[in-house]
C-alpha angles and dihedrals in degrees: 000000000000117000124194117219117196144150140157127279111292095009092119099254092148091054091051091045092055090048089056089047090053088054090056100263115150106236125204103194116201092196092056090046091047089057091047096052093052096052113131116293096007114128095256091049091052092049092049093050091046091053105035099029132236090291088087092063129098119220090268088057093248118130115274096229093191093054093044090046092054089053098047099039092059097044123050095198091053090048090052090051091051090050093049090054099043108030099065090052092047091050092050094052092042091054090050092052093045091052090052093051093047091048090054095047116003093183096056115088114239116219116215109200107206125163094201097037094133099035092054093046090240090127088078089069093054126095090213136005126216119195122200103213138198126151118260093254090059090045091054094047093048094045093052092047095044100044101027090236130157116251089251093055092046092050090050090054093048093046090052088070132060109276111268091232089058092049090060090074091065098048127104089187130029122203110197104211099181095098134060125313088251092056089050092048091054090055092047092051092049093050093046091052091050094047091051091052091049092048 
């Protein structure tokens, strides 16, 4: 069983992901893989530098994520280009990791943590979808606190993704992350138990 875990920016998906990991769930994290595939001199890194120029590099030749972010979050065509370079490589590595987990323990659900699970259509390949949810007001507040952004910048980041309310329609399970960590943990434990029974 492959379960997609998603949310919007600043909804607390990473927190929920690590709670699942603590319960023994194998996690395949698209963000971690996305950083891996753009390490210096890897094919995706070369394609990004060829397209965006060496201005996106830090002195150690790694990608300056802040600089690249400011380019792609204000220009849809540049964001599409970034996604076309990075996403296929992320999917390839994710598939490899999922296969390894399933080979090791076929009865244990594998959780694939993907920020753009719904936007990319990847949700169609999942047996179940879990959405980490907070309302947009909470998203905005957390994003501004966490990243020291202006309200305008934070709104631009949130608007670059599918609205969280729309994502609810695709979810088999909803984790409401507006409360305490303990309240979130209770929901995570309940869902993990249910997934293990289903698997």
